[in-house]
N, C-alpha and C positions, 0 to 999 in steps of 0.2 A: 965513251966509257960504257961497257955493257953491264947488265944487271948481275948481281951476285948469284952465282950458281950454287944451289943447295943440293946436297947429295949427288953432286956431279951432273946435275940436270942443266943442259945448255939451252933447251927449248924454253922460250919466253913464257909460253902459256903454261907449261907444266911447272915451271919455276914459280909463276904467280900462284898457282894452286897450292904448291908446297908452302909458300910463304903464308898464305891465308890459313892453311891448316895449322901451321906452327903458332900463328897469332891466336887462333881459336883455342889451342891447348893452353896457351899462357893465360888467356882470359878465364878458362875453366879452372885452372889451377888457383888463380887469385880468388875466384868466387868460392871455391871449396874452402880455402883458408878463412875467408870472411864468414862463410856459413857455419864452419866448425866453431868459430869463436862465439858467434851470436847464439847458436843452438846450445852450446855448452853453458852459456850464462843463464839460459832459461831452464836448463835441466839440472845443473849442478850448483849447489849452494856454496861449496868451498872454492874460494878464489884460486888456490894453488892448483887444484884439479882442472880448473878452467884454463889456466896458463899452460899446464902440461898438454891438454888436448889441443890447444892452439899451436904449440910448438910441434906436436906430432903431425899436425896438418900441413906443415911446411915440407914434409917429405912428399914429393909429388905423387898424388893420387893414392898412394899406399897408406899414408897417415890418415887421410879422410875415410878410407874404407875401414881401417881398424877402429877409428872413433865411431863410425856408424854401427859397428857390431857391438861395441862395449858401452855405448851411451846408456843412461837411465831410460826406462821405458815411458816415463811420463814427465810432464813439465812440473815446475815447482808450484805454479798456480793451481794446477789440477790436483796436486798432492794436498795443498792447503784446503782446497774446496772439499776434497774427500774427507779430510780430517774433521772439518766443520760439520759435514753431513753425518759422520759417525758419532761426533759428540752430541749433535742434536738428537740422533736416534737413541743414543744411550740415555740422554736426559728424558726423552719421551718414555722409554722403557722403565726408567727409574720412577717416573711419575705414575705410570700405570701400576707398577709394583707397589708404590706407596698407597694407592687407592684400592688395593686388593687385600683381602684378608689373608694373612700368612698361613692360616690353617686350611681354609676351604677355597681360597682364591676367588671368592665372590666379590662383587663390587661393594665398596663401602664409601662413606663420606669422611671428610677430614675431622669432623667434630664427633665422630662416633666413639663411645667409650667401650662398647662391646659389639661384636659382629652379630647382626640380627639373624644370620643363618645358622651358625654353629655355636654362638654364645661365647666365642673366644674373647678374652680381655685384650683390648687394644691400647687404651690410654688410661691414665689416672686423672680424676677430677681435681681441680684446685680446691684446697681446703678453705679458701676465702670466698671465691666467687663461683665455684663449681664448674668452671670451664674446663674443656678437655686439654690436657697437657701432654706433650711428647715425652717419651722416656728420658731423653737426654737434656731436657730443659731444667735449668736451675732457678729460673725466675718466671713467674706468670706474666705474660705480656699484656694481659687484660687489666689486672689490678695491681701489678708490681709487687706481688706477694712472694717472698722467698719460699721455695719449695722445701718442705721439711720443718719450717718454722711454725710456732703456734699462731693461732689466729689473733688478730689485734683485739685489745680489750674493749675498744669502743664498739666493735661488732658485738661482743658479748653483752655489753651494757644495753645496746639497742635491742638485742634479742630479749633481754630480761624485761625492759620497759614494754616491749610489744606483748610479751607473755602476760605481764601484769594487767595491761589494758584489755587483753582478751579475756582474762579470768574474771575481771570485775563484773561484766554483764552476766556471766554465768552464776556468780554468787548472788546477784540480785534477782535471779529468776525464781527461786523458792519463795522469797518474800512476795513477789507479785502473785504467785499462785495462791498463797495463803490469804492475801487480801481479796482475791477473787472469790475464794471459797467462803470467806466471812460475808462478803456482799451477797452471794447467792443464798446463804442461810438466812440473812436478814430479810431478803426479798421473799423467800418461801414462808417465813413466819408472818410477815405482813399480809401475804395472800391468804394464809390460813385464818388470820384474825378477820379479814374482810369477809371470807366465806361464812364464818361463824356468826358474824353480825347480820349477814343477809338471811341466814336461816332463822335467827331469832325474830327478825322483822316479819318474816312470812308467818310465823306462829302467833304473832300478836304480842310478843313479849318485849318488854322494854330492854334495850341493851344495857348491860352492866356498865355503870360509870366507874372509871378508874379512880376518880377522886374521892375524898372522904365525905360522909353524910353531913349535911348542914342542919337538918331538922329531923326530929324523931317521928317515924311513921306510926300512926295508930294501929294497934294490934287487936284490942278488944273494944266492946261497946262502952265500957266504963271510961275508957280513955278517950272515946270520941266526944266532941263538944255537944252539949245539949241545946236543942233549939226551943224557944218559947212557944207554948201552946196558944192557939188563938182562943180568945174569950167568946163565949156564946151570949148573944143578946137575948134576954128573956122575952 
């Protein structure tokens, strides 16, 4: 029994070459179908479109060529990575814009209340702890104070107590100054009395006694006591 003649070729060698060529085409056709399915899964997120591309690939060679022309330009993983990079770039840009003055675009810190370059108001301080608050905050995260609410009474009492304690030493300062002035005056009077007593001692005068006189001083000869005269022996 002779070999099957393809395209009317009776030569065995040519017939073998024709058979191998047909086998090669079949293998390429199957590979194109498999490649179209796997490539569509990595590029298309919709399962229905993946199935349509696979069915179109069953058209020998022509379906794979059409898919190759119409397929998406990038893989799904690349698209997700690109979206993540764009989101990171937007977050970085937003952070840079948040740390820049909206008026002069100079660099500022997060806790700045005003821009040091153009004096533009940036944030409002907390009425309770004076920390910088963002415009959209309704609660202070540092002291849990409600924005727009009055300050707690215990804060006011503490401030009143501190004010009273501070004012007490101030009120006692005039008294201390008056006491010092009186002490200086007494010391100056004592020094003056000492100098007067020293001058009297230099002149030979007896210093005046502050106490009362205990005996009367003789002022005339009649008041002085008489001494007895000595008798003369004849």
